[in-house]
C-alpha positions in Angstrom: 27.9 -32.0 -37.8 27.3 -32.7 -34.0 25.5 -29.5 -33.5 23.4 -30.2 -36.3 22.9 -34.2 -34.5 22.6 -32.3 -31.3 20.2 -30.1 -32.0 18.0 -32.7 -34.1 17.9 -35.0 -30.9 16.8 -31.9 -28.7 14.1 -31.0 -31.1 13.2 -34.9 -31.3 12.8 -35.0 -27.3 10.9 -31.5 -26.9 8.5 -33.1 -30.0 8.3 -36.4 -27.9 7.7 -34.5 -24.4 4.6 -32.0 -26.2 3.2 -35.6 -27.4 3.2 -37.2 -23.8 1.5 -34.2 -22.3 -1.3 -34.1 -25.0 -1.9 -38.0 -24.2 -1.3 -38.1 -20.8 -3.8 -38.7 -18.5 -2.8 -36.2 -15.6 -5.5 -34.8 -14.4 -3.6 -31.3 -14.8 -3.7 -31.8 -18.7 -7.3 -32.8 -18.6 -9.4 -29.8 -20.4 -12.5 -31.0 -21.0 -15.5 -33.9 -19.9 -13.6 -36.9 -21.5 -10.1 -36.2 -20.7 -11.0 -35.6 -17.2 -13.7 -38.8 -17.6 -10.6 -41.1 -18.6 -8.0 -39.8 -15.7 -10.4 -40.4 -13.1 -11.1 -44.0 -14.1 -7.3 -44.4 -14.1 -7.6 -43.9 -10.8 -10.1 -46.9 -10.2 -11.6 -45.7 -7.1 -14.4 -47.6 -5.6 -17.8 -46.2 -5.5 -17.5 -44.8 -1.9 -14.0 -42.9 -2.9 -16.2 -41.8 -6.1 -19.1 -40.4 -3.9 -16.4 -38.7 -1.7 -15.1 -37.3 -4.8 -18.3 -35.8 -6.0 -19.2 -34.5 -2.8 -15.9 -32.6 -2.7 -16.3 -31.7 -6.6 -19.6 -30.1 -5.6 -18.7 -28.0 -2.6 -15.5 -26.7 -4.3 -17.8 -25.7 -7.2 -20.3 -24.1 -4.9 -17.4 -22.0 -3.1 -15.8 -20.9 -6.8 -19.4 -19.9 -7.8 -19.7 -17.9 -4.2 -16.7 -16.3 -4.8 -17.3 -14.9 -8.2 -20.7 -13.3 -7.3 -19.2 -11.8 -4.8 -16.4 -10.6 -7.2 -19.3 -9.2 -9.5 -21.3 -7.7 -6.8 -17.8 -6.0 -5.4 -17.4 -4.9 -9.1 -20.7 -3.6 -9.5 -20.4 -1.6 -6.5 -17.2 0.0 -7.6 -18.9 0.9 -10.8 -21.9 2.5 -9.0 -19.3 4.6 -6.8 -17.2 5.9 -10.2 -20.9 6.6 -11.6 -21.9 8.9 -8.1 -18.4 10.5 -8.6 -18.9 11.4 -12.2 -22.2 12.4 -11.4 -21.3 14.6 -8.8 -17.6 15.5 -9.9 -15.9 14.6 -6.9 -13.1 12.1 -6.6 -13.4 8.4 -5.9 -12.2 8.7 -2.4 -14.2 11.4 -1.9 -17.2 9.7 -2.2 -16.2 7.0 0.5 -15.3 9.4 2.7 -18.8 10.7 2.4 -20.4 7.3 2.9 -18.7 6.3 5.6 -19.5 9.9 7.5 -23.0 9.3 6.4 -22.9 5.4 7.8 -21.1 6.9 11.4 -23.9 9.5 11.5 -26.4 6.5 11.1 
């Protein structure tokens, strides 16, 4: 009987924890604009601090966009090397070696 009660208490505690996580004003839990806005409003920042936050977020967004563009360019480059290796029926590493050799000659 006590194990049933303990189990029910544990389940109730987990349910309450899950509910608290869903309605929390924690930024980690924010998944959309409304939730993030609610969190930022809860900080009660002055206009000056909000402008600093905005500038910081804009810089981070630009940095992330740059990183994603670099990753995309690298993936495109790798794909081109793979296609060359298939076209000439040589390995990926051989294509890289040939490219390095031709680069060092120039």
